[in-house]
Residue frames as a rotation matrix with the C-alpha (Angstrom) as fourth column:
MET 1
0.006 -0.987 0.159 -54.20
0.965 -0.037 -0.261 -48.97
0.264 0.154 0.952 31.75
GLU 2
-0.131 -0.092 0.987 -55.18
0.150 -0.986 -0.072 -45.29
0.980 0.139 0.143 32.20
ALA 3
0.862 0.460 0.214 -56.32
-0.171 -0.133 0.976 -45.84
0.477 -0.878 -0.036 35.73
GLU 4
0.603 -0.725 -0.334 -52.87
0.789 0.478 0.386 -47.29
-0.120 -0.496 0.860 36.54
ILE 5
-0.319 -0.707 0.631 -51.18
0.745 -0.599 -0.294 -44.25
0.586 0.376 0.718 34.95
VAL 6
0.239 0.471 0.849 -53.45
-0.175 -0.839 0.515 -41.82
0.955 -0.272 -0.118 36.81
GLY 7
0.973 0.082 -0.215 -52.82
0.184 0.283 0.941 -43.71
0.138 -0.956 0.260 40.08
ALA 8
0.173 -0.976 -0.134 -49.07
0.985 0.175 -0.004 -43.56
0.027 -0.132 0.991 39.54
LEU 9
-0.290 -0.294 0.911 -49.23
0.460 -0.877 -0.137 -39.91
0.839 0.379 0.390 38.55
THR 10
0.591 0.551 0.589 -51.23
-0.261 -0.561 0.786 -38.93
0.764 -0.618 -0.188 41.74
GLN 11
0.860 -0.324 -0.394 -48.91
0.510 0.527 0.680 -40.95
-0.012 -0.786 0.619 43.86
PHE 12
-0.063 -0.993 -0.104 -45.72
0.963 -0.088 0.256 -39.25
-0.263 -0.084 0.961 42.58
GLY 13
0.464 0.334 -0.821 -47.21
0.292 -0.932 -0.214 -35.91
-0.836 -0.140 -0.530 41.66
VAL 14
0.838 -0.091 -0.539 -45.51
-0.448 -0.678 -0.582 -33.57
-0.313 0.729 -0.609 39.21
ALA 15
-0.237 -0.970 0.046 -42.14
-0.827 0.226 0.515 -35.32
-0.511 0.084 -0.856 39.38
GLY 16
-0.251 0.227 0.941 -43.97
0.199 0.963 -0.180 -38.56
-0.947 0.142 -0.288 38.32
LEU 17
0.729 0.680 0.084 -45.63
0.255 -0.156 -0.954 -36.78
-0.635 0.717 -0.287 35.46
VAL 18
0.527 -0.689 -0.498 -42.42
-0.821 -0.564 -0.089 -35.22
-0.219 0.456 -0.863 34.27
CYS 19
-0.454 -0.736 0.503 -40.66
-0.566 0.673 0.475 -38.56
-0.688 -0.069 -0.722 34.56
TRP 20
0.123 0.649 0.751 -43.52
0.351 0.680 -0.644 -40.38
-0.928 0.342 -0.144 32.71
MET 21
0.876 0.210 -0.434 -43.31
-0.219 -0.629 -0.746 -37.67
-0.429 0.749 -0.505 29.91
TRP 22
0.136 -0.950 -0.280 -39.60
-0.938 -0.214 0.271 -38.03
-0.318 0.225 -0.921 29.62
LEU 23
-0.515 -0.224 0.827 -39.76
-0.132 0.974 0.182 -41.89
-0.847 -0.016 -0.532 29.47
SER 24
0.488 0.761 0.427 -42.48
0.377 0.258 -0.890 -41.65
-0.787 0.595 -0.161 26.84
GLU 25
0.791 -0.251 -0.558 -40.34
-0.547 -0.698 -0.462 -39.26
-0.273 0.671 -0.689 24.70
ARG 26
-0.253 -0.964 0.077 -37.32
-0.836 0.258 0.484 -41.49
-0.487 0.058 -0.872 25.01
ARG 27
-0.192 0.350 0.917 -39.38
0.215 0.927 -0.309 -44.52
-0.957 0.138 -0.254 23.91
ALA 28
0.822 0.568 0.034 -40.71
0.235 -0.284 -0.930 -42.64
-0.518 0.772 -0.367 20.87
SER 29
0.492 -0.726 -0.480 -37.28
-0.817 -0.576 0.035 -41.29
-0.302 0.375 -0.877 20.12
ALA 30
-0.422 -0.641 0.641 -35.80
-0.432 0.764 0.480 -44.81
-0.797 -0.074 -0.599 20.20
ASP 31
0.190 0.626 0.757 -38.51
0.476 0.615 -0.628 -45.97
-0.859 0.479 -0.181 17.81
ARG 32
0.929 0.098 -0.358 -37.83
-0.203 -0.672 -0.712 -43.14
-0.310 0.734 -0.604 15.44
GLU 33
0.075 -0.981 -0.178 -34.13
-0.912 -0.140 0.385 -43.82
-0.402 0.133 -0.906 15.52
ARG 34
-0.385 -0.200 0.901 -34.77
0.014 0.975 0.222 -47.47
-0.923 0.098 -0.372 14.73
GLN 35
0.603 0.708 0.367 -36.96
0.441 0.087 -0.893 -46.60
-0.664 0.701 -0.260 11.88
ILE 36
0.741 -0.443 -0.505 -34.36
-0.624 -0.731 -0.275 -44.15
-0.248 0.519 -0.818 10.46
THR 37
-0.313 -0.903 0.295 -31.67
-0.711 0.428 0.558 -46.80
-0.630 -0.035 -0.776 10.77
GLU 38
-0.110 0.307 0.945 -33.79
0.368 0.896 -0.248 -49.42
-0.924 0.320 -0.211 9.01
ALA 39
0.895 0.443 -0.045 -34.59
0.158 -0.412 -0.898 -46.97
-0.417 0.796 -0.439 6.14
HIS 40
0.398 -0.844 -0.359 -30.94
-0.851 -0.487 0.199 -46.09
-0.343 0.226 -0.912 5.80
THR 41
-0.418 -0.525 0.741 -29.88
-0.253 0.851 0.460 -49.74
-0.872 0.005 -0.489 5.68
LYS 42
0.303 0.626 0.718 -32.56
0.545 0.504 -0.670 -50.40
-0.781 0.595 -0.189 3.00
LEU 43
0.920 -0.006 -0.391 -31.40
-0.279 -0.712 -0.645 -47.43
-0.275 0.702 -0.657 0.92
ILE 44
-0.005 -0.999 -0.038 -27.77
-0.855 -0.016 0.518 -48.62
-0.519 0.035 -0.854 1.12
ARG 45
-0.364 -0.095 0.927 -28.76
0.173 0.971 0.168 -52.08
-0.915 0.221 -0.336 -0.07
GLN 46
0.685 0.657 0.315 -30.78
0.458 -0.053 -0.887 -50.61
-0.566 0.752 -0.337 -2.96
ASP 47
0.681 -0.526 -0.510 -27.82
-0.665 -0.735 -0.130 -48.48
-0.306 0.428 -0.850 -3.92
ASP 48
-0.341 -0.795 0.502 -25.63
-0.497 0.606 0.621 -51.52
-0.798 -0.038 -0.602 -4.02
GLY 49
0.017 0.543 0.840 -28.15
0.526 0.709 -0.469 -53.32
-0.850 0.450 -0.274 -6.12
HIS 50
0.898 0.379 -0.223 -28.38
0.067 -0.620 -0.782 -50.35
-0.435 0.687 -0.582 -8.51
ARG 51
0.209 -0.910 -0.357 -24.58
-0.827 -0.359 0.432 -50.27
-0.521 0.206 -0.828 -8.91
VAL 52
-0.552 -0.328 0.767 -24.51
0.025 0.913 0.408 -53.94
-0.834 0.244 -0.495 -9.85
LEU 53
0.455 0.727 0.515 -27.36
0.591 0.185 -0.785 -53.48
-0.666 0.661 -0.345 -12.33
ILE 54
0.817 -0.117 -0.565 -25.56
-0.394 -0.828 -0.399 -50.56
-0.422 0.548 -0.723 -13.92
GLU 55
-0.230 -0.973 -0.022 -22.40
-0.757 0.165 0.632 -52.47
-0.611 0.162 -0.775 -14.24
VAL 56
-0.268 0.283 0.921 -24.29
0.421 0.894 -0.152 -55.40
-0.867 0.346 -0.359 -15.88
VAL 57
0.823 0.566 0.049 -25.93
0.306 -0.369 -0.878 -53.06
-0.479 0.737 -0.477 -18.38
ARG 58
0.517 -0.695 -0.499 -22.47
-0.700 -0.679 0.221 -51.55
-0.492 0.235 -0.838 -19.07
GLU 59
-0.507 -0.703 0.499 -20.87
-0.369 0.700 0.612 -54.90
-0.779 0.127 -0.614 -19.70
ASN 60
0.090 0.669 0.738 -23.80
0.591 0.560 -0.580 -55.93
-0.801 0.488 -0.345 -21.93
THR 61
0.866 0.184 -0.464 -23.49
-0.158 -0.781 -0.604 -52.79
-0.474 0.597 -0.648 -23.92
LYS 62
-0.082 -0.971 -0.224 -19.74
-0.805 -0.068 0.589 -53.60
-0.587 0.229 -0.777 -24.53
ALA 63
-0.497 -0.116 0.860 -20.61
0.105 0.976 0.192 -57.12
-0.862 0.185 -0.473 -25.52
LEU 64
0.545 0.771 0.330 -23.31
0.525 -0.007 -0.851 -55.91
-0.654 0.637 -0.408 -27.99
ALA 65
0.704 -0.333 -0.627 -20.92
-0.574 -0.787 -0.227 -53.32
-0.418 0.520 -0.745 -29.52
ALA 66
-0.439 -0.880 0.179 -18.20
-0.616 0.440 0.653 -56.01
-0.654 0.177 -0.736 -29.97
LEU 67
-0.188 0.527 0.829 -20.86
0.450 0.796 -0.404 -58.28
-0.873 0.297 -0.387 -31.57
GLU 68
0.802 0.549 -0.236 -21.83
0.128 -0.544 -0.829 -55.55
-0.584 0.635 -0.506 -33.95
VAL 69
0.189 -0.833 -0.520 -18.21
-0.884 -0.375 0.280 -54.92
-0.428 0.406 -0.807 -35.04
GLY 70
-0.665 -0.472 0.579 -17.84
-0.185 0.855 0.484 -58.63
-0.723 0.215 -0.656 -35.71
GLN 71
0.194 0.806 0.559 -21.07
0.567 0.373 -0.735 -58.77
-0.801 0.459 -0.384 -37.75
ARG 72
0.786 -0.004 -0.618 -20.06
-0.409 -0.753 -0.516 -55.78
-0.463 0.659 -0.593 -39.79
GLY 73
-0.240 -0.963 -0.118 -16.67
-0.797 0.127 0.590 -57.44
-0.554 0.236 -0.799 -40.39
LEU 74
-0.558 0.094 0.824 -18.34
0.216 0.976 0.036 -60.66
-0.801 0.198 -0.565 -41.48
GLY 75
0.633 0.773 0.032 -20.78
0.352 -0.250 -0.902 -58.82
-0.690 0.583 -0.430 -43.74
ALA 76
0.516 -0.495 -0.699 -17.89
-0.737 -0.672 -0.069 -56.94
-0.435 0.551 -0.712 -45.40
ALA 77
-0.580 -0.769 0.270 -15.94
-0.496 0.596 0.631 -60.13
-0.646 0.232 -0.727 -45.93
ILE 78
-0.115 0.614 0.781 -18.95
0.557 0.691 -0.461 -61.82
-0.823 0.382 -0.421 -47.52
ASP 79
0.833 0.414 -0.367 -19.48
-0.019 -0.642 -0.767 -58.76
-0.552 0.646 -0.527 -49.83
ARG 80
0.117 -0.867 -0.484 -15.80
-0.864 -0.329 0.381 -58.94
-0.490 0.374 -0.788 -50.81
MET 81
-0.644 -0.263 0.719 -16.05
0.000 0.939 0.344 -62.65
-0.765 0.221 -0.605 -51.64
GLY 82
0.330 0.838 0.436 -19.20
0.599 0.171 -0.782 -61.99
-0.730 0.519 -0.445 -53.77
SER 83
0.838 -0.005 -0.546 -17.44
-0.342 -0.783 -0.519 -59.25
-0.426 0.621 -0.658 -55.75
ARG 84
-0.251 -0.958 0.141 -14.38
-0.396 0.235 0.888 -61.36
-0.883 0.167 -0.439 -56.75
PRO 85
-0.078 0.196 -0.978 -14.17
-0.995 0.052 0.090 -62.27
0.069 0.979 0.190 -60.40
GLY 86
-0.523 -0.135 -0.842 -15.34
-0.362 0.929 0.075 -65.84
0.772 0.344 -0.535 -61.09
MET 87
-0.979 0.164 0.118 -17.20
-0.052 0.361 -0.931 -66.17
-0.195 -0.918 -0.346 -57.80
ASN 88
-0.279 0.950 -0.144 -20.66
-0.665 -0.299 -0.685 -65.48
-0.693 -0.095 0.715 -59.26
GLN 89
-0.385 0.075 -0.920 -20.47
-0.766 0.530 0.364 -68.42
0.515 0.844 -0.146 -61.63
GLY 90
-0.181 0.361 0.915 -22.70
-0.826 0.449 -0.340 -71.15
-0.533 -0.817 0.217 -60.44
């Protein structure tokens, strides 16, 4: 491969070298741009996933808080029933 490049460079001279360098840079730049785009897309997907996860945790917290309120109410009702006169006779 190097022999082909050297042959092409000697055939076209400095203009060929400059053109080859420019094409090499453009190719490398396109690769970097593709990598950046892929990384950005991955980050956006992760961000969406994190938002969904945070919303699920938030909804679960609300459900647990509601369950706790219900359990406390049930416990208080049982305590009231146990403290009524005549309820402790068995």
